[in-house]
mmCIF file as gemmi writes it, N, C-alpha and C atoms, coordinates in Angstrom:
data_model
loop_
_atom_site.group_PDB
_atom_site.id
_atom_site.type_symbol
_atom_site.label_atom_id
_atom_site.label_alt_id
_atom_site.label_comp_id
_atom_site.label_asym_id
_atom_site.label_entity_id
_atom_site.label_seq_id
_atom_site.pdbx_PDB_ins_code
_atom_site.Cartn_x
_atom_site.Cartn_y
_atom_site.Cartn_z
_atom_site.occupancy
_atom_site.B_iso_or_equiv
_atom_site.pdbx_formal_charge
_atom_site.auth_seq_id
_atom_site.auth_asym_id
_atom_site.pdbx_PDB_model_num
ATOM 1 N N . MET Axp A 1 ? 109.8 51.743 95.687 1 0 ? 1 A 1
ATOM 2 C CA . MET Axp A 1 ? 108.451 52.192 95.358 1 0 ? 1 A 1
ATOM 3 C C . MET Axp A 1 ? 108.164 51.804 93.911 1 0 ? 1 A 1
ATOM 4 N N . ASP Axp A 2 ? 107.115 51.058 93.686 1 0 ? 2 A 1
ATOM 5 C CA . ASP Axp A 2 ? 106.812 50.572 92.35 1 0 ? 2 A 1
ATOM 6 C C . ASP Axp A 2 ? 105.657 51.283 91.684 1 0 ? 2 A 1
ATOM 7 N N . LYS Axp A 3 ? 105.085 52.292 92.347 1 0 ? 3 A 1
ATOM 8 C CA . LYS Axp A 3 ? 104.009 53.061 91.708 1 0 ? 3 A 1
ATOM 9 C C . LYS Axp A 3 ? 104.085 54.509 92.186 1 0 ? 3 A 1
ATOM 10 N N . ILE Axp A 4 ? 103.469 55.405 91.428 1 0 ? 4 A 1
ATOM 11 C CA . ILE Axp A 4 ? 103.418 56.821 91.782 1 0 ? 4 A 1
ATOM 12 C C . ILE Axp A 4 ? 102.027 57.112 92.319 1 0 ? 4 A 1
ATOM 13 N N . ASP Axp A 5 ? 101.978 57.658 93.521 1 0 ? 5 A 1
ATOM 14 C CA . ASP Axp A 5 ? 100.701 57.998 94.147 1 0 ? 5 A 1
ATOM 15 C C . ASP Axp A 5 ? 100.334 59.425 93.753 1 0 ? 5 A 1
ATOM 16 N N . THR Axp A 6 ? 99.447 59.578 92.752 1 0 ? 6 A 1
ATOM 17 C CA . THR Axp A 6 ? 99.083 60.922 92.284 1 0 ? 6 A 1
ATOM 18 C C . THR Axp A 6 ? 98.049 61.594 93.17 1 0 ? 6 A 1
ATOM 19 N N . GLN Axp A 7 ? 97.426 60.867 94.051 1 0 ? 7 A 1
ATOM 20 C CA . GLN Axp A 7 ? 96.411 61.463 94.926 1 0 ? 7 A 1
ATOM 21 C C . GLN Axp A 7 ? 97.011 62 96.22 1 0 ? 7 A 1
ATOM 22 N N . GLY Axp A 8 ? 98.175 61.56 96.591 1 0 ? 8 A 1
ATOM 23 C CA . GLY Axp A 8 ? 98.767 61.987 97.854 1 0 ? 8 A 1
ATOM 24 C C . GLY Axp A 8 ? 100.055 62.764 97.651 1 0 ? 8 A 1
ATOM 25 N N . LEU Axp A 9 ? 100.056 63.701 96.736 1 0 ? 9 A 1
ATOM 26 C CA . LEU Axp A 9 ? 101.28 64.436 96.406 1 0 ? 9 A 1
ATOM 27 C C . LEU Axp A 9 ? 101.727 65.406 97.487 1 0 ? 9 A 1
ATOM 28 N N . SER Axp A 10 ? 100.869 65.72 98.436 1 0 ? 10 A 1
ATOM 29 C CA . SER Axp A 10 ? 101.245 66.727 99.424 1 0 ? 10 A 1
ATOM 30 C C . SER Axp A 10 ? 102.233 66.196 100.461 1 0 ? 10 A 1
ATOM 31 N N . GLY Axp A 11 ? 102.386 64.908 100.587 1 0 ? 11 A 1
ATOM 32 C CA . GLY Axp A 11 ? 103.335 64.351 101.532 1 0 ? 11 A 1
ATOM 33 C C . GLY Axp A 11 ? 102.721 64.208 102.91 1 0 ? 11 A 1
ATOM 34 N N . PRO Axp A 12 ? 103.486 63.721 103.844 1 0 ? 12 A 1
ATOM 35 C CA . PRO Axp A 12 ? 102.95 63.504 105.18 1 0 ? 12 A 1
ATOM 36 C C . PRO Axp A 12 ? 102.745 64.829 105.923 1 0 ? 12 A 1
ATOM 37 N N . ALA Axp A 13 ? 101.785 64.822 106.846 1 0 ? 13 A 1
ATOM 38 C CA . ALA Axp A 13 ? 101.517 66.007 107.655 1 0 ? 13 A 1
ATOM 39 C C . ALA Axp A 13 ? 102.59 66.142 108.724 1 0 ? 13 A 1
ATOM 40 N N . THR Axp A 14 ? 102.991 67.381 108.98 1 0 ? 14 A 1
ATOM 41 C CA . THR Axp A 14 ? 103.982 67.648 110.007 1 0 ? 14 A 1
ATOM 42 C C . THR Axp A 14 ? 103.268 68.136 111.256 1 0 ? 14 A 1
ATOM 43 N N . LYS Axp A 15 ? 103.512 67.504 112.372 1 0 ? 15 A 1
ATOM 44 C CA . LYS Axp A 15 ? 102.845 67.868 113.615 1 0 ? 15 A 1
ATOM 45 C C . LYS Axp A 15 ? 103.306 69.26 114.055 1 0 ? 15 A 1
ATOM 46 N N . GLY Axp A 16 ? 102.335 70.092 114.425 1 0 ? 16 A 1
ATOM 47 C CA . GLY Axp A 16 ? 102.659 71.447 114.876 1 0 ? 16 A 1
ATOM 48 C C . GLY Axp A 16 ? 102.735 72.472 113.758 1 0 ? 16 A 1
ATOM 49 N N . CYS Axp A 17 ? 102.642 72.052 112.523 1 0 ? 17 A 1
ATOM 50 C CA . CYS Axp A 17 ? 102.708 72.976 111.387 1 0 ? 17 A 1
ATOM 51 C C . CYS Axp A 17 ? 101.367 73.705 111.261 1 0 ? 17 A 1
ATOM 52 N N . THR Axp A 18 ? 101.427 75.016 111.131 1 0 ? 18 A 1
ATOM 53 C CA . THR Axp A 18 ? 100.183 75.796 111.051 1 0 ? 18 A 1
ATOM 54 C C . THR Axp A 18 ? 99.974 76.421 109.683 1 0 ? 18 A 1
ATOM 55 N N . ASP Axp A 19 ? 100.748 76.007 108.691 1 0 ? 19 A 1
ATOM 56 C CA . ASP Axp A 19 ? 100.527 76.519 107.331 1 0 ? 19 A 1
ATOM 57 C C . ASP Axp A 19 ? 99.189 76.006 106.815 1 0 ? 19 A 1
ATOM 58 N N . ASN Axp A 20 ? 98.478 76.838 106.12 1 0 ? 20 A 1
ATOM 59 C CA . ASN Axp A 20 ? 97.215 76.469 105.49 1 0 ? 20 A 1
ATOM 60 C C . ASN Axp A 20 ? 96.144 76.019 106.482 1 0 ? 20 A 1
ATOM 61 N N . VAL Axp A 21 ? 96.17 76.547 107.677 1 0 ? 21 A 1
ATOM 62 C CA . VAL Axp A 21 ? 95.154 76.197 108.662 1 0 ? 21 A 1
ATOM 63 C C . VAL Axp A 21 ? 94.185 77.366 108.747 1 0 ? 21 A 1
ATOM 64 N N . TYR Axp A 22 ? 92.936 77.117 108.392 1 0 ? 22 A 1
ATOM 65 C CA . TYR Axp A 22 ? 91.91 78.145 108.408 1 0 ? 22 A 1
ATOM 66 C C . TYR Axp A 22 ? 90.829 77.748 109.405 1 0 ? 22 A 1
ATOM 67 N N . PRO Axp A 23 ? 90.126 78.712 109.961 1 0 ? 23 A 1
ATOM 68 C CA . PRO Axp A 23 ? 89.014 78.354 110.852 1 0 ? 23 A 1
ATOM 69 C C . PRO Axp A 23 ? 87.925 77.636 110.067 1 0 ? 23 A 1
ATOM 70 N N . HIS Axp A 24 ? 87.126 76.863 110.756 1 0 ? 24 A 1
ATOM 71 C CA . HIS Axp A 24 ? 86.066 76.098 110.111 1 0 ? 24 A 1
ATOM 72 C C . HIS Axp A 24 ? 84.701 76.596 110.579 1 0 ? 24 A 1
ATOM 73 N N . ASP Axp A 25 ? 83.723 76.494 109.698 1 0 ? 25 A 1
ATOM 74 C CA . ASP Axp A 25 ? 82.359 76.882 110.072 1 0 ? 25 A 1
ATOM 75 C C . ASP Axp A 25 ? 81.675 75.726 110.801 1 0 ? 25 A 1
ATOM 76 N N . GLU Axp A 26 ? 80.402 75.881 111.087 1 0 ? 26 A 1
ATOM 77 C CA . GLU Axp A 26 ? 79.679 74.861 111.863 1 0 ? 26 A 1
ATOM 78 C C . GLU Axp A 26 ? 79.529 73.536 111.115 1 0 ? 26 A 1
ATOM 79 N N . ASN Axp A 27 ? 79.67 73.551 109.79 1 0 ? 27 A 1
ATOM 80 C CA . ASN Axp A 27 ? 79.577 72.314 108.994 1 0 ? 27 A 1
ATOM 81 C C . ASN Axp A 27 ? 80.936 71.654 108.8 1 0 ? 27 A 1
ATOM 82 N N . GLY Axp A 28 ? 81.98 72.232 109.341 1 0 ? 28 A 1
ATOM 83 C CA . GLY Axp A 28 ? 83.318 71.668 109.19 1 0 ? 28 A 1
ATOM 84 C C . GLY Axp A 28 ? 84.058 72.138 107.96 1 0 ? 28 A 1
ATOM 85 N N . GLU Axp A 29 ? 83.439 73.023 107.15 1 0 ? 29 A 1
ATOM 86 C CA . GLU Axp A 29 ? 84.089 73.552 105.947 1 0 ? 29 A 1
ATOM 87 C C . GLU Axp A 29 ? 85.055 74.673 106.338 1 0 ? 29 A 1
ATOM 88 N N . PRO Axp A 30 ? 86.23 74.716 105.718 1 0 ? 30 A 1
ATOM 89 C CA . PRO Axp A 30 ? 87.167 75.798 106.061 1 0 ? 30 A 1
ATOM 90 C C . PRO Axp A 30 ? 86.64 77.158 105.59 1 0 ? 30 A 1
ATOM 91 N N . ILE Axp A 31 ? 86.878 78.18 106.396 1 0 ? 31 A 1
ATOM 92 C CA . ILE Axp A 31 ? 86.512 79.549 106.032 1 0 ? 31 A 1
ATOM 93 C C . ILE Axp A 31 ? 87.758 80.163 105.403 1 0 ? 31 A 1
ATOM 94 N N . LEU Axp A 32 ? 87.741 80.264 104.09 1 0 ? 32 A 1
ATOM 95 C CA . LEU Axp A 32 ? 88.904 80.749 103.346 1 0 ? 32 A 1
ATOM 96 C C . LEU Axp A 32 ? 88.909 82.269 103.277 1 0 ? 32 A 1
ATOM 97 N N . PRO Axp A 33 ? 90.092 82.881 103.228 1 0 ? 33 A 1
ATOM 98 C CA . PRO Axp A 33 ? 90.139 84.337 103.086 1 0 ? 33 A 1
ATOM 99 C C . PRO Axp A 33 ? 89.605 84.755 101.718 1 0 ? 33 A 1
ATOM 100 N N . ARG Axp A 34 ? 89.061 85.962 101.657 1 0 ? 34 A 1
ATOM 101 C CA . ARG Axp A 34 ? 88.516 86.461 100.388 1 0 ? 34 A 1
ATOM 102 C C . ARG Axp A 34 ? 89.65 86.8 99.439 1 0 ? 34 A 1
ATOM 103 N N . ALA Axp A 35 ? 89.439 86.482 98.191 1 0 ? 35 A 1
ATOM 104 C CA . ALA Axp A 35 ? 90.44 86.774 97.168 1 0 ? 35 A 1
ATOM 105 C C . ALA Axp A 35 ? 90.426 88.257 96.83 1 0 ? 35 A 1
ATOM 106 N N . VAL Axp A 36 ? 91.606 88.802 96.579 1 0 ? 36 A 1
ATOM 107 C CA . VAL Axp A 36 ? 91.736 90.19 96.153 1 0 ? 36 A 1
ATOM 108 C C . VAL Axp A 36 ? 91.902 90.188 94.641 1 0 ? 36 A 1
ATOM 109 N N . ILE Axp A 37 ? 91.004 90.876 93.946 1 0 ? 37 A 1
ATOM 110 C CA . ILE Axp A 37 ? 91.051 90.929 92.488 1 0 ? 37 A 1
ATOM 111 C C . ILE Axp A 37 ? 91.585 92.296 92.085 1 0 ? 37 A 1
ATOM 112 N N . ILE Axp A 38 ? 92.696 92.294 91.397 1 0 ? 38 A 1
ATOM 113 C CA . ILE Axp A 38 ? 93.295 93.529 90.902 1 0 ? 38 A 1
ATOM 114 C C . ILE Axp A 38 ? 92.926 93.645 89.429 1 0 ? 38 A 1
ATOM 115 N N . PRO Axp A 39 ? 92.163 94.689 89.064 1 0 ? 39 A 1
ATOM 116 C CA . PRO Axp A 39 ? 91.753 94.803 87.659 1 0 ? 39 A 1
ATOM 117 C C . PRO Axp A 39 ? 92.952 95.082 86.747 1 0 ? 39 A 1
ATOM 118 N N . ARG Axp A 40 ? 92.898 94.527 85.574 1 0 ? 40 A 1
ATOM 119 C CA . ARG Axp A 40 ? 93.937 94.783 84.577 1 0 ? 40 A 1
ATOM 120 C C . ARG Axp A 40 ? 93.445 95.861 83.624 1 0 ? 40 A 1
ATOM 121 N N . ARG Axp A 41 ? 94.313 96.744 83.295 1 0 ? 41 A 1
ATOM 122 C CA . ARG Axp A 41 ? 93.985 97.831 82.371 1 0 ? 41 A 1
ATOM 123 C C . ARG Axp A 41 ? 94.731 97.633 81.056 1 0 ? 41 A 1
ATOM 124 N N . VAL Axp A 42 ? 94.109 98.08 79.982 1 0 ? 42 A 1
ATOM 125 C CA . VAL Axp A 42 ? 94.721 97.959 78.666 1 0 ? 42 A 1
ATOM 126 C C . VAL Axp A 42 ? 95.883 98.943 78.538 1 0 ? 42 A 1
ATOM 127 N N . HIS Axp A 43 ? 95.717 100.131 79.119 1 0 ? 43 A 1
ATOM 128 C CA . HIS Axp A 43 ? 96.725 101.181 78.974 1 0 ? 43 A 1
ATOM 129 C C . HIS Axp A 43 ? 97.576 101.302 80.233 1 0 ? 43 A 1
ATOM 130 N N . THR Axp A 44 ? 98.834 101.618 80.028 1 0 ? 44 A 1
ATOM 131 C CA . THR Axp A 44 ? 99.743 101.859 81.151 1 0 ? 44 A 1
ATOM 132 C C . THR Axp A 44 ? 99.433 103.234 81.74 1 0 ? 44 A 1
ATOM 133 N N . PRO Axp A 45 ? 99.858 103.5 82.982 1 0 ? 45 A 1
ATOM 134 C CA . PRO Axp A 45 ? 99.627 104.827 83.56 1 0 ? 45 A 1
ATOM 135 C C . PRO Axp A 45 ? 100.211 105.956 82.706 1 0 ? 45 A 1
ATOM 136 N N . GLN Axp A 46 ? 101.371 105.738 82.079 1 0 ? 46 A 1
ATOM 137 C CA . GLN Axp A 46 ? 101.964 106.765 81.224 1 0 ? 46 A 1
ATOM 138 C C . GLN Axp A 46 ? 101.091 107.007 79.991 1 0 ? 46 A 1
ATOM 139 N N . MET Axp A 47 ? 100.525 105.951 79.422 1 0 ? 47 A 1
ATOM 140 C CA . MET Axp A 47 ? 99.667 106.107 78.259 1 0 ? 47 A 1
ATOM 141 C C . MET Axp A 47 ? 98.376 106.843 78.633 1 0 ? 47 A 1
ATOM 142 N N . VAL Axp A 48 ? 97.842 106.566 79.819 1 0 ? 48 A 1
ATOM 143 C CA . VAL Axp A 48 ? 96.643 107.266 80.283 1 0 ? 48 A 1
ATOM 144 C C . VAL Axp A 48 ? 96.925 108.753 80.424 1 0 ? 48 A 1
ATOM 145 N N . LYS Axp A 49 ? 98.09 109.092 80.983 1 0 ? 49 A 1
ATOM 146 C CA . LYS Axp A 49 ? 98.472 110.501 81.132 1 0 ? 49 A 1
ATOM 147 C C . LYS Axp A 49 ? 98.541 111.184 79.763 1 0 ? 49 A 1
ATOM 148 N N . GLU Axp A 50 ? 99.169 110.516 78.794 1 0 ? 50 A 1
ATOM 149 C CA . GLU Axp A 50 ? 99.278 111.097 77.455 1 0 ? 50 A 1
ATOM 150 C C . GLU Axp A 50 ? 97.914 111.203 76.776 1 0 ? 50 A 1
ATOM 151 N N . LEU Axp A 51 ? 97.038 110.24 76.993 1 0 ? 51 A 1
ATOM 152 C CA . LEU Axp A 51 ? 95.703 110.326 76.403 1 0 ? 51 A 1
ATOM 153 C C . LEU Axp A 51 ? 94.918 111.501 76.979 1 0 ? 51 A 1
ATOM 154 N N . LYS Axp A 52 ? 95.039 111.732 78.297 1 0 ? 52 A 1
ATOM 155 C CA . LYS Axp A 52 ? 94.37 112.882 78.909 1 0 ? 52 A 1
ATOM 156 C C . LYS Axp A 52 ? 94.895 114.19 78.327 1 0 ? 52 A 1
ATOM 157 N N . ILE Axp A 53 ? 96.207 114.279 78.153 1 0 ? 53 A 1
ATOM 158 C CA . ILE Axp A 53 ? 96.79 115.484 77.566 1 0 ? 53 A 1
ATOM 159 C C . ILE Axp A 53 ? 96.283 115.661 76.137 1 0 ? 53 A 1
ATOM 160 N N . LEU Axp A 54 ? 96.258 114.589 75.364 1 0 ? 54 A 1
ATOM 161 C CA . LEU Axp A 54 ? 95.797 114.656 73.977 1 0 ? 54 A 1
ATOM 162 C C . LEU Axp A 54 ? 94.344 115.12 73.901 1 0 ? 54 A 1
ATOM 163 N N . ILE Axp A 55 ? 93.49 114.542 74.728 1 0 ? 55 A 1
ATOM 164 C CA . ILE Axp A 55 ? 92.068 114.914 74.709 1 0 ? 55 A 1
ATOM 165 C C . ILE Axp A 55 ? 91.894 116.38 75.068 1 0 ? 55 A 1
ATOM 166 N N . ASN Axp A 56 ? 92.62 116.842 76.099 1 0 ? 56 A 1
ATOM 167 C CA . ASN Axp A 56 ? 92.502 118.247 76.488 1 0 ? 56 A 1
ATOM 168 C C . ASN Axp A 56 ? 93.052 119.184 75.417 1 0 ? 56 A 1
ATOM 169 N N . GLU Axp A 57 ? 94.122 118.786 74.74 1 0 ? 57 A 1
ATOM 170 C CA . GLU Axp A 57 ? 94.64 119.621 73.651 1 0 ? 57 A 1
ATOM 171 C C . GLU Axp A 57 ? 93.636 119.691 72.494 1 0 ? 57 A 1
ATOM 172 N N . VAL Axp A 58 ? 92.997 118.593 72.18 1 0 ? 58 A 1
ATOM 173 C CA . VAL Axp A 58 ? 91.994 118.58 71.103 1 0 ? 58 A 1
ATOM 174 C C . VAL Axp A 58 ? 90.821 119.482 71.483 1 0 ? 58 A 1
ATOM 175 N N . LEU Axp A 59 ? 90.365 119.399 72.722 1 0 ? 59 A 1
ATOM 176 C CA . LEU Axp A 59 ? 89.258 120.259 73.161 1 0 ? 59 A 1
ATOM 177 C C . LEU Axp A 59 ? 89.658 121.735 73.162 1 0 ? 59 A 1
ATOM 178 N N . ASP Axp A 60 ? 90.883 122.029 73.601 1 0 ? 60 A 1
ATOM 179 C CA . ASP Axp A 60 ? 91.354 123.423 73.576 1 0 ? 60 A 1
ATOM 180 C C . ASP Axp A 60 ? 91.422 123.942 72.148 1 0 ? 60 A 1
ATOM 181 N N . GLU Axp A 61 ? 91.91 123.099 71.237 1 0 ? 61 A 1
ATOM 182 C CA . GLU Axp A 61 ? 92 123.522 69.831 1 0 ? 61 A 1
ATOM 183 C C . GLU Axp A 61 ? 90.61 123.769 69.258 1 0 ? 61 A 1
ATOM 184 N N . ARG Axp A 62 ? 89.669 122.938 69.598 1 0 ? 62 A 1
ATOM 185 C CA . ARG Axp A 62 ? 88.305 123.088 69.102 1 0 ? 62 A 1
ATOM 186 C C . ARG Axp A 62 ? 87.647 124.356 69.63 1 0 ? 62 A 1
ATOM 187 N N . GLU Axp A 63 ? 87.968 124.711 70.885 1 0 ? 63 A 1
ATOM 188 C CA . GLU Axp A 63 ? 87.383 125.907 71.485 1 0 ? 63 A 1
ATOM 189 C C . GLU Axp A 63 ? 88.195 127.169 71.207 1 0 ? 63 A 1
ATOM 190 N N . GLY Axp A 64 ? 89.288 127.049 70.454 1 0 ? 64 A 1
ATOM 191 C CA . GLY Axp A 64 ? 90.103 128.213 70.119 1 0 ? 64 A 1
ATOM 192 C C . GLY Axp A 64 ? 91.029 128.643 71.239 1 0 ? 64 A 1
ATOM 193 N N . LYS Axp A 65 ? 91.288 127.795 72.227 1 0 ? 65 A 1
ATOM 194 C CA . LYS Axp A 65 ? 92.163 128.13 73.35 1 0 ? 65 A 1
ATOM 195 C C . LYS Axp A 65 ? 93.561 127.536 73.198 1 0 ? 65 A 1
ATOM 196 N N . PHE Axp A 66 ? 93.859 126.949 72.066 1 0 ? 66 A 1
ATOM 197 C CA . PHE Axp A 66 ? 95.141 126.274 71.898 1 0 ? 66 A 1
ATOM 198 C C . PHE Axp A 66 ? 96.198 127.299 71.524 1 0 ? 66 A 1
ATOM 199 N N . ASN Axp A 67 ? 96.823 127.882 72.539 1 0 ? 67 A 1
ATOM 200 C CA . ASN Axp A 67 ? 97.851 128.903 72.318 1 0 ? 67 A 1
ATOM 201 C C . ASN Axp A 67 ? 99.145 128.513 73.024 1 0 ? 67 A 1
ATOM 202 N N . TYR Axp A 68 ? 99.443 127.21 73.053 1 0 ? 68 A 1
ATOM 203 C CA . TYR Axp A 68 ? 100.647 126.724 73.723 1 0 ? 68 A 1
ATOM 204 C C . TYR Axp A 68 ? 101.274 125.618 72.881 1 0 ? 68 A 1
ATOM 205 N N . THR Axp A 69 ? 102.473 125.205 73.268 1 0 ? 69 A 1
ATOM 206 C CA . THR Axp A 69 ? 103.181 124.157 72.546 1 0 ? 69 A 1
ATOM 207 C C . THR Axp A 69 ? 102.572 122.81 72.881 1 0 ? 69 A 1
ATOM 208 N N . SER Axp A 70 ? 102.265 122.048 71.868 1 0 ? 70 A 1
ATOM 209 C CA . SER Axp A 70 ? 101.663 120.736 72.071 1 0 ? 70 A 1
ATOM 210 C C . SER Axp A 70 ? 102.642 119.792 72.753 1 0 ? 70 A 1
ATOM 211 N N . TYR Axp A 71 ? 102.122 118.978 73.623 1 0 ? 71 A 1
ATOM 212 C CA . TYR Axp A 71 ? 102.919 117.945 74.288 1 0 ? 71 A 1
ATOM 213 C C . TYR Axp A 71 ? 103.506 116.975 73.264 1 0 ? 71 A 1
ATOM 214 N N . PHE Axp A 72 ? 102.839 116.802 72.137 1 0 ? 72 A 1
ATOM 215 C CA . PHE Axp A 72 ? 103.251 115.842 71.128 1 0 ? 72 A 1
ATOM 216 C C . PHE Axp A 72 ? 104.174 116.45 70.071 1 0 ? 72 A 1
ATOM 217 N N . ASP Axp A 73 ? 104.51 117.74 70.208 1 0 ? 73 A 1
ATOM 218 C CA . ASP Axp A 73 ? 105.503 118.367 69.344 1 0 ? 73 A 1
ATOM 219 C C . ASP Axp A 73 ? 106.873 118.057 69.954 1 0 ? 73 A 1
ATOM 220 N N . VAL Axp A 74 ? 107.38 116.88 69.647 1 0 ? 74 A 1
ATOM 221 C CA . VAL Axp A 74 ? 108.569 116.375 70.337 1 0 ? 74 A 1
ATOM 222 C C . VAL Axp A 74 ? 109.82 117.212 70.088 1 0 ? 74 A 1
ATOM 223 N N . ASP Axp A 75 ? 109.866 117.974 68.992 1 0 ? 75 A 1
ATOM 224 C CA . ASP Axp A 75 ? 111.036 118.819 68.742 1 0 ? 75 A 1
ATOM 225 C C . ASP Axp A 75 ? 111.182 119.893 69.812 1 0 ? 75 A 1
ATOM 226 N N . LYS Axp A 76 ? 110.077 120.343 70.375 1 0 ? 76 A 1
ATOM 227 C CA . LYS Axp A 76 ? 110.128 121.384 71.414 1 0 ? 76 A 1
ATOM 228 C C . LYS Axp A 76 ? 110.602 120.826 72.764 1 0 ? 76 A 1
ATOM 229 N N . TYR Axp A 77 ? 110.588 119.515 72.905 1 0 ? 77 A 1
ATOM 230 C CA . TYR Axp A 77 ? 110.944 118.886 74.178 1 0 ? 77 A 1
ATOM 231 C C . TYR Axp A 77 ? 112.246 118.089 74.101 1 0 ? 77 A 1
ATOM 232 N N . LYS Axp A 78 ? 113.089 118.404 73.124 1 0 ? 78 A 1
ATOM 233 C CA . LYS Axp A 78 ? 114.385 117.731 73.016 1 0 ? 78 A 1
ATOM 234 C C . LYS Axp A 78 ? 115.239 118.088 74.235 1 0 ? 78 A 1
ATOM 235 N N . HIS Axp A 79 ? 116.031 117.128 74.681 1 0 ? 79 A 1
ATOM 236 C CA . HIS Axp A 79 ? 116.952 117.374 75.789 1 0 ? 79 A 1
ATOM 237 C C . HIS Axp A 79 ? 118.085 116.361 75.71 1 0 ? 79 A 1
ATOM 238 N N . TYR Axp A 80 ? 119.17 116.649 76.403 1 0 ? 80 A 1
ATOM 239 C CA . TYR Axp A 80 ? 120.336 115.781 76.376 1 0 ? 80 A 1
ATOM 240 C C . TYR Axp A 80 ? 120.207 114.673 77.421 1 0 ? 80 A 1
ATOM 241 N N . VAL Axp A 81 ? 120.962 113.616 77.212 1 0 ? 81 A 1
ATOM 242 C CA . VAL Axp A 81 ? 120.994 112.51 78.161 1 0 ? 81 A 1
ATOM 243 C C . VAL Axp A 81 ? 121.488 113.046 79.509 1 0 ? 81 A 1
ATOM 244 N N . GLY Axp A 82 ? 120.819 112.644 80.569 1 0 ? 82 A 1
ATOM 245 C CA . GLY Axp A 82 ? 121.188 113.094 81.905 1 0 ? 82 A 1
ATOM 246 C C . GLY Axp A 82 ? 120.417 114.316 82.356 1 0 ? 82 A 1
ATOM 247 N N . GLU Axp A 83 ? 119.731 114.99 81.429 1 0 ? 83 A 1
ATOM 248 C CA . GLU Axp A 83 ? 118.897 116.141 81.778 1 0 ? 83 A 1
ATOM 249 C C . GLU Axp A 83 ? 117.445 115.691 81.87 1 0 ? 83 A 1
ATOM 250 N N . ASP Axp A 84 ? 116.665 116.401 82.662 1 0 ? 84 A 1
ATOM 251 C CA . ASP Axp A 84 ? 115.234 116.117 82.729 1 0 ? 84 A 1
ATOM 252 C C . ASP Axp A 84 ? 114.539 116.668 81.496 1 0 ? 84 A 1
ATOM 253 N N . GLU Axp A 85 ? 113.468 116.009 81.109 1 0 ? 85 A 1
ATOM 254 C CA . GLU Axp A 85 ? 112.662 116.506 79.989 1 0 ? 85 A 1
ATOM 255 C C . GLU Axp A 85 ? 112.024 117.826 80.402 1 0 ? 85 A 1
ATOM 256 N N . PRO Axp A 86 ? 111.981 118.824 79.498 1 0 ? 86 A 1
ATOM 257 C CA . PRO Axp A 86 ? 111.334 120.09 79.849 1 0 ? 86 A 1
ATOM 258 C C . PRO Axp A 86 ? 109.884 119.845 80.265 1 0 ? 86 A 1
ATOM 259 N N . PRO Axp A 87 ? 109.403 120.547 81.269 1 0 ? 87 A 1
ATOM 260 C CA . PRO Axp A 87 ? 108.04 120.294 81.765 1 0 ? 87 A 1
ATOM 261 C C . PRO Axp A 87 ? 106.98 120.719 80.747 1 0 ? 87 A 1
ATOM 262 N N . TYR Axp A 88 ? 105.888 120.007 80.777 1 0 ? 88 A 1
ATOM 263 C CA . TYR Axp A 88 ? 104.746 120.341 79.934 1 0 ? 88 A 1
ATOM 264 C C . TYR Axp A 88 ? 103.883 121.316 80.696 1 0 ? 88 A 1
ATOM 265 N N . ARG Axp A 89 ? 103.763 122.521 80.187 1 0 ? 89 A 1
ATOM 266 C CA . ARG Axp A 89 ? 102.96 123.547 80.841 1 0 ? 89 A 1
ATOM 267 C C . ARG Axp A 89 ? 102.184 124.346 79.798 1 0 ? 89 A 1
ATOM 268 N N . PRO Axp A 90 ? 100.925 123.957 79.554 1 0 ? 90 A 1
ATOM 269 C CA . PRO Axp A 90 ? 100.131 124.789 78.661 1 0 ? 90 A 1
ATOM 270 C C . PRO Axp A 90 ? 99.91 126.16 79.304 1 0 ? 90 A 1
ATOM 271 N N . THR Axp A 91 ? 99.783 127.17 78.49 1 0 ? 91 A 1
ATOM 272 C CA . THR Axp A 91 ? 99.654 128.53 79.026 1 0 ? 91 A 1
ATOM 273 C C . THR Axp A 91 ? 98.213 128.953 79.231 1 0 ? 91 A 1
ATOM 274 N N . ASN Axp A 92 ? 97.265 128.063 78.988 1 0 ? 92 A 1
ATOM 275 C CA . ASN Axp A 92 ? 95.876 128.47 79.194 1 0 ? 92 A 1
ATOM 276 C C . ASN Axp A 92 ? 95.555 128.502 80.692 1 0 ? 92 A 1
ATOM 277 N N . ASP Axp A 93 ? 94.455 129.118 81.054 1 0 ? 93 A 1
ATOM 278 C CA . ASP Axp A 93 ? 94.103 129.326 82.456 1 0 ? 93 A 1
ATOM 279 C C . ASP Axp A 93 ? 93.575 128.062 83.125 1 0 ? 93 A 1
ATOM 280 N N . THR Axp A 94 ? 93.203 127.067 82.359 1 0 ? 94 A 1
ATOM 281 C CA . THR Axp A 94 ? 92.578 125.886 82.945 1 0 ? 94 A 1
ATOM 282 C C . THR Axp A 94 ? 93.564 124.771 83.211 1 0 ? 94 A 1
ATOM 283 N N . TYR Axp A 95 ? 94.864 125.018 83.103 1 0 ? 95 A 1
ATOM 284 C CA . TYR Axp A 95 ? 95.858 123.97 83.313 1 0 ? 95 A 1
ATOM 285 C C . TYR Axp A 95 ? 95.862 123.534 84.772 1 0 ? 95 A 1
ATOM 286 N N . ASN Axp A 96 ? 95.67 122.244 84.978 1 0 ? 96 A 1
ATOM 287 C CA . ASN Axp A 96 ? 95.674 121.67 86.318 1 0 ? 96 A 1
ATOM 288 C C . ASN Axp A 96 ? 96.628 120.49 86.308 1 0 ? 96 A 1
ATOM 289 N N . PRO Axp A 97 ? 97.882 120.678 86.789 1 0 ? 97 A 1
ATOM 290 C CA . PRO Axp A 97 ? 98.873 119.611 86.671 1 0 ? 97 A 1
ATOM 291 C C . PRO Axp A 97 ? 98.469 118.301 87.347 1 0 ? 97 A 1
ATOM 292 N N . SER Axp A 98 ? 97.706 118.374 88.438 1 0 ? 98 A 1
ATOM 293 C CA . SER Axp A 98 ? 97.316 117.144 89.11 1 0 ? 98 A 1
ATOM 294 C C . SER Axp A 98 ? 96.326 116.341 88.265 1 0 ? 98 A 1
ATOM 295 N N . TYR Axp A 99 ? 95.61 116.978 87.351 1 0 ? 99 A 1
ATOM 296 C CA . TYR Axp A 99 ? 94.667 116.274 86.488 1 0 ? 99 A 1
ATOM 297 C C . TYR Axp A 99 ? 95.398 115.321 85.539 1 0 ? 99 A 1
ATOM 298 N N . TYR Axp A 100 ? 96.601 115.694 85.126 1 0 ? 100 A 1
ATOM 299 C CA . TYR Axp A 100 ? 97.344 114.904 84.147 1 0 ? 100 A 1
ATOM 300 C C . TYR Axp A 100 ? 98.112 113.761 84.8 1 0 ? 100 A 1
ATOM 301 N N . GLN Axp A 101 ? 98.127 113.665 86.102 1 0 ? 101 A 1
ATOM 302 C CA . GLN Axp A 101 ? 98.903 112.622 86.79 1 0 ? 101 A 1
ATOM 303 C C . GLN Axp A 101 ? 98.157 111.335 86.834 1 0 ? 101 A 1
């Protein structure tokens, strides 16, 4: 072979192969499946959880309801390797654990 064929890189067609075969419309154009777009977020799910906790703590402090240990007071949540982190449980009446998930 003395030249490289850049237009025919896919190689020869294999008889009976059904890869990449899509139905065609009345004009002969292939009907391609719709693309799935997954949105990208700036914050990770863990960061979103911490931001929700932070916002609620700020609002509680502003309203005078902040009578619990802050999630960000890391000294209160110290634990040894192999142990679970102590749970975050504000003592106010509006605590909804599913909201922080």
